[in-house]
C-alpha positions in Angstrom: 124.3 97.0 79.8 121.6 98.2 77.6 121.5 101.8 76.7 125.0 102.8 77.8 127.8 103.9 75.5 130.3 101.1 75.5 134.0 101.2 74.7 135.5 98.3 72.8 139.0 97.5 74.0 139.5 94.5 71.8 142.4 92.2 72.8 144.6 95.0 74.2 145.5 95.5 77.8 146.8 98.6 79.5 150.5 98.3 79.7 151.3 97.4 83.3 153.9 94.7 83.2 153.7 93.8 86.9 150.0 92.8 86.5 150.4 91.0 83.1 150.8 87.3 82.3 150.2 85.0 79.4 146.5 84.5 80.2 145.7 88.3 80.4 145.3 89.0 76.6 141.7 90.2 77.2 142.3 91.9 80.5 142.5 95.6 81.4 144.0 96.6 84.7 143.3 99.9 86.3 146.5 101.9 86.4 145.5 103.6 89.7 144.5 100.6 91.8 140.9 99.5 92.1 137.8 100.6 90.2 134.3 100.5 91.6 131.1 100.5 89.4 127.7 101.1 90.9 124.9 100.0 88.5 121.6 101.7 89.0 118.4 100.4 87.4 116.0 103.4 87.3 112.3 103.5 86.5 111.6 105.5 83.3 109.0 107.7 84.9 111.5 108.6 87.7 114.6 109.1 85.4 114.3 112.9 85.5 114.0 113.0 89.3 117.0 110.6 89.6 119.2 112.7 87.3 118.1 116.0 89.0 118.8 114.7 92.5 122.2 113.2 91.4 123.4 116.3 89.6 122.0 119.0 92.0 122.1 117.3 95.4 124.3 114.2 95.6 127.3 115.1 93.4 127.6 118.6 94.9 127.4 117.1 98.4 130.2 114.6 97.4 132.3 117.5 96.1 131.9 119.5 99.3 132.5 116.5 101.5 135.7 115.3 99.8 137.2 116.7 96.6 139.3 113.6 96.0 136.2 111.3 96.0 134.4 113.7 93.8 137.3 113.8 91.3 137.4 110.0 91.2 133.7 109.7 90.3 132.0 109.6 86.9 128.2 109.6 86.5 127.1 107.9 83.3 123.7 108.6 81.8 122.1 106.1 79.4 121.3 106.9 75.8 118.2 104.7 75.7 116.0 102.4 77.7 116.9 98.8 78.5 114.8 96.0 76.9 112.6 95.9 80.1 112.0 99.7 79.7 114.1 100.7 82.7 117.2 102.8 82.4 120.7 101.9 83.6 122.8 104.7 85.1 126.3 104.1 86.5 128.7 105.6 88.9 132.3 104.8 88.3 135.0 105.5 90.9 138.4 105.3 89.2 140.4 105.1 91.2 138.3 103.8 94.0 139.9 105.3 97.1 139.4 102.5 99.7 140.1 104.7 102.7 137.5 107.3 101.6 133.7 107.5 102.1 131.5 106.9 99.1 128.4 106.2 101.1 125.8 108.5 99.6 123.5 108.6 102.6 126.4 109.3 105.1 127.6 112.2 102.8 124.0 113.6 102.6 123.7 113.5 106.4 127.0 115.2 106.8 126.2 117.9 104.3 122.4 118.5 104.9 121.6 117.1 108.4 119.7 113.9 109.1 116.2 115.1 108.3 116.9 116.7 105.0 119.3 113.8 104.0 116.5 111.3 104.7 114.1 113.3 102.5 116.6 113.5 99.6 117.7 109.8 100.0 114.1 108.6 100.1 113.3 110.5 96.9 116.4 109.2 95.2 115.8 105.5 96.3 112.2 105.7 95.1 113.6 106.0 91.5 115.1 102.5 91.6 113.5 99.6 89.7 115.9 97.1 91.3 118.5 97.2 94.0 121.8 98.9 93.1 124.6 96.6 92.1 128.2 97.4 93.2 131.1 95.7 91.5 134.8 96.2 92.2 137.6 95.7 89.7 141.4 95.6 89.9 
């Protein structure tokens, strides 16, 4: 990931004996279950709009919709552009609460009604350089 602050974990793993074996010397397991990472590649000319919509529309809607989901989410902002000029933003859900709803469009519809949600979501999606990638970890 270009432009995001990275944490070096070296060869240590989080102490969780039930998940550990001899081949896990470079593995970190989430203490709380699963972790989900959504990687967002954003056009540089749309970065301001993406951040504004995320911070003032999407995250507040998530908070009102479900406090547990909101508390599990972190929104990471890049320090610099990628080599291709785009920016990589991330949402990290840790823990990822499988029984909960993380679908941004559904939350927007619930909080703002379909018409307004479509407007917000269309503006948010127009910021993307590439399709969002979602990865789950244990």
